[in-house]
C-alpha positions as CSV (number, residue, x, y, z in Angstrom):
1,M,1.5,-12.4,21.1
2,S,1.8,-16.1,20.4
3,D,4.4,-16.5,23.1
4,N,2.1,-14.9,25.6
5,D,-0.8,-17.2,24.7
6,E,1.5,-20.2,25.0
7,S,2.6,-19.0,28.5
8,V,-0.9,-18.7,29.7
9,S,-1.9,-22.0,28.2
10,G,1.2,-23.6,29.8
11,L,0.3,-22.2,33.2
12,G,-3.2,-23.6,32.9
13,W,-1.8,-27.1,32.0
14,F,0.7,-26.9,34.8
15,L,-2.0,-26.1,37.4
16,A,-4.3,-28.8,36.1
17,G,-1.4,-31.3,36.2
18,L,-0.5,-30.2,39.7
19,G,-4.1,-30.8,40.9
20,I,-4.4,-34.2,39.2
21,G,-1.0,-35.2,40.7
22,A,-2.1,-34.1,44.2
23,L,-5.4,-36.1,43.8
24,V,-3.5,-39.2,42.6
25,G,-1.0,-38.8,45.5
26,V,-3.8,-38.7,48.0
27,L,-5.5,-41.8,46.6
28,Y,-2.4,-43.9,46.6
29,A,-0.5,-42.5,49.6
30,P,0.2,-45.0,52.3
31,K,0.1,-42.3,55.0
32,A,-2.2,-41.4,57.8
33,G,-5.0,-38.8,57.3
34,K,-3.1,-36.1,59.2
35,E,0.1,-36.6,57.3
36,T,-1.9,-36.6,54.0
37,R,-3.6,-33.3,54.9
38,E,-0.2,-31.8,55.9
39,D,1.2,-33.0,52.5
40,L,-1.8,-31.5,50.7
41,V,-1.3,-28.2,52.5
42,A,2.4,-28.2,51.7
43,S,1.6,-29.1,48.0
44,A,-1.0,-26.3,47.9
45,L,1.5,-23.8,49.4
46,D,4.2,-25.0,46.9
47,A,1.7,-24.6,44.1
48,K,0.8,-21.1,45.3
49,D,4.5,-20.2,45.4
50,R,5.1,-21.6,41.9
51,A,2.0,-19.8,40.6
52,A,3.3,-16.5,42.1
53,V,6.7,-17.1,40.4
54,L,5.1,-17.8,37.1
55,A,2.8,-14.7,37.5
56,Q,5.8,-12.5,38.2
57,Q,7.6,-13.9,35.2
58,A,4.6,-13.2,33.1
59,Q,4.4,-9.7,34.5
60,D,8.1,-9.1,33.8
61,R,7.7,-10.4,30.2
62,A,4.7,-8.2,29.7
63,A,6.7,-5.2,30.9
64,V,9.5,-6.0,28.5
65,L,7.1,-6.4,25.6
66,A,5.4,-3.1,26.4
67,Q,8.7,-1.3,26.5
68,Q,9.7,-2.9,23.1
69,G,6.3,-1.7,21.7
70,K,6.9,1.8,23.0
71,E,10.4,1.9,21.4
72,Q,9.0,0.6,18.1
73,V,6.2,3.3,18.1
74,N,8.8,6.0,18.9
75,E,11.0,4.7,16.0
76,Y,8.0,4.9,13.6
77,V,7.1,8.4,14.8
78,D,10.7,9.6,14.3
79,R,10.8,8.0,10.9
80,G,7.5,9.7,10.0
81,K,8.8,13.1,11.1
82,E,11.9,12.6,9.1
83,Y,9.8,11.8,5.9
84,Y,7.6,14.7,6.6
85,D,10.5,17.1,6.9
86,K,12.1,15.7,3.8
87,G,8.9,16.1,1.8
88,R,8.5,19.6,3.1
89,T,12.0,20.5,2.1
90,Q,11.5,19.1,-1.4
91,W,8.2,21.0,-1.7
92,A,9.9,24.2,-0.8
93,Q,12.6,23.5,-3.4
94,Y,10.0,22.9,-6.1
95,V,8.2,26.1,-5.2
96,E,11.4,28.1,-5.4
97,K,12.3,26.5,-8.7
98,G,8.8,27.2,-10.0
99,K,9.1,30.9,-9.0
100,G,12.4,31.1,-10.8
101,L,10.9,29.6,-13.9
102,V,8.0,32.0,-13.8
103,Q,10.3,35.0,-13.3
104,E,12.5,33.8,-16.2
105,Q,9.5,33.5,-18.5
106,A,8.3,36.9,-17.3
107,D,11.7,38.4,-18.2
108,K,11.7,36.7,-21.6
109,V,8.2,38.1,-22.3
110,S,9.3,41.6,-21.1
111,S,12.4,41.4,-23.3
112,A,10.2,40.3,-26.3
113,I,7.9,43.2,-25.7
114,D,10.8,45.7,-25.5
115,A,12.3,44.2,-28.7
116,G,8.9,44.5,-30.4
117,K,8.7,48.1,-29.4
118,Q,12.2,48.7,-30.7
119,A,11.4,47.0,-33.9
120,Y,8.2,49.1,-34.3
121,V,10.1,52.3,-33.6
122,S,12.9,51.5,-36.0
123,T,10.6,50.5,-38.9
124,T,8.1,53.3,-38.5
125,G,10.6,55.9,-37.4
126,E,8.3,57.0,-34.6
127,S,9.6,58.0,-31.3
128,N,7.9,56.8,-28.2
129,S,8.4,60.0,-26.4
């Protein structure tokens, strides 16, 4: 952004210097009026051509910066998708691990209940049938 501001500022100073130079040239030129006018026209056309070249350079630079910006945004989007997918995978793993732990605890409780029933049957001598 700073380079772009400097380019615009440089263009303004260039054009101001060109105008001042043309004015000083007119005032101190030892030429006839017709020759001076022709020189002014030539200088103006030259300035127009230089301004067109500078404008084209600025447009080209802006296009390059825009492309770089697009590439940077795409990189950030891709990185965000990657992090999202990684987080989603980790979440699925945690959910599966949690389900396994719950099932394991359920199996332990069921085994404990069965062991309690067996202990009750063996101590009381009652049959569960």
